[in-house]
N, C-alpha and C positions, 0 to 999 in steps of 0.2 A: 567561694566554694572550697578553695584550698584550706582556708582556716577552719571550716566546718569539718573537713576530713581529718585534720590534725586534732581538733578539739575533741572529737568523739573516737579518736584512734581508728578511724575507718580504713586506713591504709594497712593496718596490722591485722591481717586475717590469715588463718591457716585452715587447711582442708579439715583436719581433725577437729579443730576448735569450732569451725562453722557448722559442721554436721552435728556436733554436740549441742551447740546453741539452738539448732533447729529442732532437736528431738522433742521438747515439750509441745511445740506448735504442731508437729506432724503426728504426735502420738494418738490423736483422735481419728486419724485416717487409716485407710487400708490400701494395700497394693494387691489387687486381685482378692484373694481370700486370706491374705496374710496381714495381721494387724501390725501397723508400724510402731505401736507402743512397745513391741518386743523386737521387731526386725531392725529398728534403728540401732539398738545396742549390739546386734550382730554385725551390722555395718561398721560401727565404731571399732569393735574388736578386730574386724578384718583390716581396717585401715592401719591400726597399730601393727598388726602382723605384717602387712605389706611394706610398712616402713622399717621393719626389722627392729622394732623397739619393745617386743614382748618381754625382753630380759630386764626392762626397767621397772617391771611390776613390783610393788611394795606391799608389805603386809601391815595394815593398820590394826594393831593388836586389839583395841576395844571392839572393833567390828568383827575381828576374827573370833573372839570369845562369844559374841552374840551369834555368829554363823554356826559355830560348833554346837551351841545350845539349840538353835533352830533345827539343825540336822538331826540331833538325837531325839528332839521332841517330835519331829516329822516321822522318823522311823517308828516311834511308839504309836503315833496316830494312824499310820498305815495298817497297823495290826487290828485296830478297834473301830475304824470308821472308813467310809468311802472317801478316797482322796482324788484330787485332780492332778494326775501325773504330769500333764502339760504345764500346769501351774507350778509344780515343783521344779521342773526343768527351767521354766522362765525365771523363777526365784534364784536359782543357782547362777543364771546368766547375769541377773542384776547384781548379785553380790560380787561375782567375778569381775564385772565391769568396773566396780569401784576400785578394786585393787590394781587393775591394769591401767585404767584411764588417768587417774589423778596424778601419777608421776609423769605422765606423757603429755599433759596439756600445758601449753605456754600461757601464762597469766596475761601478758600483753596482747597476744592474739585472741585470747578469750574476750578481753574488753572490746576489741573491735568487732568481733563476731557477734557478741551479745547486743551491741548497739545497732548493728545492721538489722538483726532480727527484730529488735525493739522498734526500729523505724518502720519496717514492713508491717509490724503489728499495729502501730499507731495509724499508719495510712489506711489500713483495712478497717480500723475502728471508725475513722472519720468518714470513710465511704459508706459504712452502715448508718452513721448518724445522718448523712445526707438523705438516705432513704426514710429514716424516721421523721425527719423534719418535713418531708413531703407527705407524711401521713401513712407511710407503709409500715411493714413489719420486717424483721430480719431473722435469719438463721446463720449459723457459722458459715463463713465464706468458703466456697469450694476451691479445690486446687486441681487443675487439669491433670488427668491421668491417675488421680487417687480417688478412692471411694470413701463415702461417708455413710454411716448407718442411716437407714431409712427414717428412723425416729427423729434423728437430728436434722435430716434434710427437709422433712415435712413440717417440723414444729416451727411455729412463728412466734416471735417474742419482740418486746420493746426494749430488751436489754442487749446491747451490742457486745460481741466478744471477739471480733476480728476473725482470724483463722482458727482460734481456739474453740473447743467444744462448748465452753460455758464461761461466763465472766470470772468465776473463781479460778479457772485454769489460766486465764489471761493475767490475773493478779499474781498468781503463783509464780509466773515467769517474770513479770515486770518488776517484782520486788528485788530481783537479783541485780539488774542494771541500776535500779534505784539505789541500792546499797553502795555500789561502786561510785555512782555519780556523787553521792554525799561524801564518800571517802576522799574522792579526788577534787572535791569542792567545785564541781561543775553545776552551778546553781540554776542556770537556764534550763539545762537538760533535766535536772531534778524536778523543776517546776512543771515541765512538759509531761514528764512521766506521771507525776502525781495527778495532773489534770486528766490524762488519759484514763487512769485508774478510776477517777471519779465518774467519768462518762459511762463506765460499765454498770454503775449503780450498785456495785458489790459492797455490801455492808462490811465484809471482812477486809476488802481492799481499802476502804475509807479508813477503817480503824488502824490497819497495819501501816498505812501511809503516815498517820499522825504519830504512831508509836515509833516508827523509824526516824521521823524528824525529831521527836522529843529525845530519843535515846542518843542520837548523833550529837546533840549539843553538849553531852557530858562525856564524850569519848576522850581518849588519851590525847588525840591530836587537836582537840577543840581549843580554839583561841577566841578572845573576846569578839573580834570582828567576824569570825566564822559563826559564832553563836548568834550574833546580831542578824547576819544574813539568813541563817536557817530559820530563826524566829520570824523574820520578815516573810519568808516563803510560806511558813506555816500560817501566819495571819492572813496573807493574801489568798492562800488555798482555802482557808476556812471562810473568808468573805465570799469567794467565788462559789463555794459550796452552798452557802445560805442565801445568796442574793441573785443567782442566775438560774433561770428555769431549766437549763440543760441538765443541772445536777439535782433538781427537785425530787426526782424519783428515788435517788439514793437516800436523801434525808427522810423522805416519807417511809422508805423501807426500814430504816433504823428505828424510827418512831413507832412503827407498827409491828416490830418484831416482838412476838410473845415468847419470852424465854421459857415459859412453862410448857408450851406446846410445840415449839420449833424442833423439828426432827434432828437437825444438825447438832443442836445443843443438848438435847435431853434423851435421845433414843439410846445412846451408849450406856448411860448410867442405869436406864431402865433394864437393859439386858443384864448388866453386871450384877444388879441387885438380886437376880434370880439364881446366881451361882451358889453351889454348895460351898460351905466354908473350906472344905478340904481341897477345892479346886483353885483357891486363891494363890497357892504356893507355886504350882507349875502350869496352871491353866486347865481348861476343860478338855476332855478327850474327844474333841471334834475338829474336823479339818477347817471349818470356817463358821462364821456367825450364823449363816443361813441354816446349816445342818443342825447347829445347836438349838436355835429358836424353833425349828420345825419339830425336832425330836422332843424337846422339853415343853412344847406347846406354849411358848411364851406369848402372852396376850398383849394387845395394844401396841403392836409393832407393825411398821410399814415395810412391806416387801417390794423390792424392785426386781421383778423376774425371780431369779434364783440368787438374789443378793439381799443382804440386810446392811443398810448404811450405818456405820458406826465411826465416830471420831477416833483418831489414832490412839489417843491415850487409853480409852476404854477397850478398844479392840485388842491392844497389846496385853492388857490385864486379862481379858477374856480368854484369849488363845494361848498366852505364854505365862500368865500368872505374874506374881510380884518378882520372881527370880528373873523372868524375861524382861520385865519393865526396868529393873535395876541395870541389867546388862545393856538395854536399849539407851537408857539415860547416860550411862558411862561413855557412850560414843560422843555425845554432845559435851559432856563435862570435860573430856580429854581435849576436844577441839577448842573449847573455851580456854583451857589452860595453855594451849599452844600459842594463842594470842587473844588478849581480851578486847582487841579492836572489833572482834566479831560479835560482841555482845548485842548490839542492836538487831542484827540479823537473827541471832539465836533466840532473842525474845519473840520475834515474829514467828519463827518456827514453832516455838513453844505455844504461842497463841493459837496457831492453826491445829495443834493437837486436839483441841477441844471443840473444833468446829468443822474440820476437814478430814477426809479419809486419806491422810498422808501414808499411813501404813508402813510397810517395809519393801514396797515394790518400786514401780517406775519413779514416782516423785521422790521417794526416799533416796534411791540411788543417785538421782540427778542432784539433789540439794546437798547430799553428803560429799559428792565429788567437788561441787562448787566450794563448799566450806573448806575441804582439805587443800585444794589448790590455792585458795586465798590465804589460808593459814600458813602454808609453805612459803608463800610470797613474803608474808610478814616475818617469818623466821629468817629468811635470807637477808631482808632489809636490816633486821636487827644485828646481824653478824657483820654488816659492812661498817 
């Protein structure tokens, strides 16, 4: 037991780091009428203030430039379109959280905290799989004292996601401890994380796992023996994926994915194609994709209540134009320049831009903080 605690850094946990690691898992829940997707960031800022560390906040210039552009763009939109003022306040909190949190998070305590949450998530996933094996159906696991949307609570599925609202959200979190496990050469933990991702049957998760494995073999720290072990993990994972019935749904899902009709892959470009040429520079004069599609009567679009799902890449072009896209990309280019060890993870982020709604909100803030904390760690190591 002691060796496991040390192997996964489970002794190294801080309050701020643990709450931060729990944020993606809890974001789908609510406390009374308050969504935790926003409340958690308020809690994190409160903890920093309580610890008297607000003065450590740092300005990450590429993000600051994007924030200034977003602010000016939002002021203009407020004049010509109906805006969600609660959404604007939430966005300010997300941006502010990046500047405040990343200088205050300890990388070693983050490792332990992320691994604790990953263990909880995997246990929840296995619990759901036990139900599926018995012929039942599953929905996201509930947490006592927290509320879940009725749609999530009543919907039944054969795709487990543990305490996360959907398999994609589970994968989005687990990719982070997976990156660190590869970096720290913790091969058994790497293999267990990948197998858990496969159990969700998430197409994106399966592809990102192999991308992460493949890219890690060519990192700056890669050695012959490390490349061999990673390759062995990849081959074993692929064999498991193709020969065990537990993972058959994931393979079938990949084989049956019609890229011409899949909403996640094609809806964004459908909407962008309807833009006027003049809008490509600074974006359309609408607060969101839903307002734009309804006003312009864009056809052949699937609506989700008052939302239109669009992958991040296309949403940024639609709402902020190529100027906004360039400023958005500069954030990741600068992080890459801070240390090229982050390349495997950045490739995964780039891949999700075309299939997931990463946007500039909750997930964006979380992943950006993770990247900046990790990049700062590399910078300190290189100075030693």
